[in-house]
N, C-alpha and C positions, 0 to 999 in steps of 0.2 A: 116816803115823805121827806126824810132827811137829804136824800139826794135831790129832790125837787127844789128844796130850800136853798141847797148848796148851789144849785145850778142857776136859780134866780138871783142869788147874791153875786155869783160870778158874771152873770149877764149884765147886772146893773153897774158893776165894777168896771167891766169892759167898756160899757157904753159911756160912763162917767169919766174914765181916766185915760182914754186913749186919744191924745192929741197930735201924736207923731207916730210914725212906723215903728221906732224903737219902743215907745210906750205901748204900742198894741201888742208887740211880741212879748214884753214883760207881762202884760195882762193875760195874755193867753197862757203863758207858762204858769202864772200863779192860779189861774183858773183850774188848769189841768192838775196841779198838785193839790188844790182844794178838793177836787172831785175824787182824786186817789185816796186822800185822807178820809174822806166820807165812805168810801167803798170799802176800807179796811174793817 
């Protein structure tokens, strides 16, 4: 359940905040870190 919520939040941040290629890379990195934290 927590992982699903985390993934939904990451997806919404990714879609809302990636206006440039650099921004996209930062969003992907932060989403990956959030998923890692949720998995611990």
